[in-house]
Each structure stands twice: as C-alpha cells, then as structure tokens.
C-alpha positions, 0 to 999 in steps of 0.5 A: 623221228616219231613224236610221242604224246602222253595225255591225261595223267590223272583221273578224269577226261583230258587236260594234262597233256605232255608232248615229247619231241625227240628231235627238239627234246622239248616238252610242251605243257598244254594246260593242267590236269583235268581232274583238277579242272573238273573238281575246281570248276564243278565244286560250287555247283556240286555242293549246291546240288547236293544240298538242294532238294532237286533230283537232276542237275545239268551243268555246261562248262567251257574251258579255254587254255592255250591250244585246248578248248573243252566243252564239258557237260556234267550230269548229276542225279540225287538218289534220296537225301544222301547219295548221288550219281554223275557223268561227265562228257567232254567235247575237246578241241586241241591244236596240233603244235607241229601241223597247226591242225585241230583235233576234235572229238569226245574225250574220256567220259567219266562216271562217279557216285558220291555219299554226302551228308550235312549242310554248310551251316552244320558244325561239320559242314557238308561232306561229299565223298566220291568215287570216279571211274574214267573211261578210254573213250577219247582217241589217245593218238589225237591227244583226246584221251589217255588210252587207259582207265583210272579211278579217283577217290575224293573227299570235299568239305564245305563249311560256313564260318559266320554269316559271310565267309564259306571255307572249303577243302578237297583231297583226292587220289587217283590210281592210274595205269602203272605202265603209263603213269604213276598215281596222282593226288590233289589238294585244294583249299579255299574260301568264298564270300559275297563280292565287295561290289555286288552282293548277288555274286560270291567271290571264290579264291582257291589254291590247288596242288597237284602231283604225279608220282612218276611219268613213264620214266620222265620224272615227277610232276608238280603243279600249283595254281591259284583259282579266282572265280565269281558265282551267282544263282541270283542273276538268273534264278535257278541257274547258277552262273560261274566265271573264273581264271586259273593262274599257274604258280608252279609247273615242274617236271622232274624238278625243272620248271616248264611253261605255264598256261593261264586257264579261263572257264565259264559255267552254268547249271540248272537243277530240276 
C-alpha cells in the first residue's frame, strides 16, 4: 500500500510534517510548523537588526527535532530606515521512518519584505509588519517541501517595560493551497529580561499557539508550545548568539492528541 506524505502545512520552509500510513493507520509528527520555528528563532535577531543602523544581516540557525535537522540561513537587507527585505534558505536532513535512510537537500526557500517603525523604548514599541512568500524549491516526494506556494502576513511588536523587562508579541496568518491544506495562523506572546546569573545574557520565554483550519480532509491541527531561550550580543561583540528549546504543550489532530517532539536550536547573527 502506498504511503502518502504531507509536509509543510504553513508558510515558510519545512517543518510541520505528517506522514500517514494506510497499513498501520498511524500519524507521525516530525516536529512543528516551520513558520513557528522561523518566527520564534529569528525574532530577537530580526528586531535587533531592524533597530540597528546596519544594512546587511546574516544569520545561521541550526534546528534539531527528532528525525529532522535543519540548517537555516536567513539573509536580511535594510532599505533606508523603515523598509527591509529578507530571504530564508533551509538545508534539511530528514530520516525516512520506514527505510531508515536520510533525505537531504534544499527545502522551500522563502522571501519577504517588511515595514518597521519605532524603537522598543517608544510608547508604542517597535512594530514590524511582514509579507512572506514561500516557494516550492523543496522536493515534496522526499518530505523536503510542501509542493505548493504559500503567503504569510505577520505583525510583531516589541516594547521595553521599565529598565529590565521587554515584552513582545506576534500575529500571523498564512494562505495555503486549499487543495492540500487549510489556511493557518500563529499567535505568540512572551518577554525577556537579563539572566539572573549573568547580566550579559538575556532570558527569553514565549508561548506560541498554531492552528491549521483543515488538513486535506483529515481534520484540524492545533499546537501550543513553550519556548525558553538565551541570547547575547556581548559575549561575541557584534555577533548575537542564541540557544533555546521548544517544549510542546498541545499537539492535536482533529481533536486527538499526537506524539510530542522537543526541539532544540542554536543561532548566530552578524550585522554589517
């Protein structure tokens, strides 16, 4: 009996992969939607770059979750003081659970533009509105891509509260191919403050909620995750470093709880 794979239910690159085996009638959840991963892992570096006077930003992210490893390389460009462009190139390795072999290659590249204004210290904080287009460069037969285009509109806000605490939030909505997946949405809320043990490092804590309206007839997807991370731009001057973990709280398909996978990430950025 043929095995059917549906990967990448939302906007950017890879990472929410379901595999349905008609012989075992078993769903296997690889990780979580890559839109969520990109938005959360890139959040600190994106805000820092938007508020800087630099023109070019380069980030390297290593993401590991169960059978999936991703090296994601976001490239950013500031145009003037309020506009920016970016592109994300994911290099993916994913284990085929049925054969034990690894599928490797380029995932779905995404490109985007944003309008940003303000500073975290302002009354309204810094606001970044982005529009992103996800391509179909990844091989969907190997689980490296979705096989369809997607568009994501998002808005994030970051605001300083007092001298130590910083609050941030994010809303995004993704238009997917209705023949394959319903549209998806993401809500993120969290904050950061200097680490209790080392003031050169900031501790970040965030909650995300992600949902897909439909999954090719299989039902609605709901996930909620707790993200805990640490970032610093003082250990290596001019190169913000990040490390973090995603702890799944909810992972449901059509109201039924599915396997949860912890995700780890490392990131480093440089601005020129």
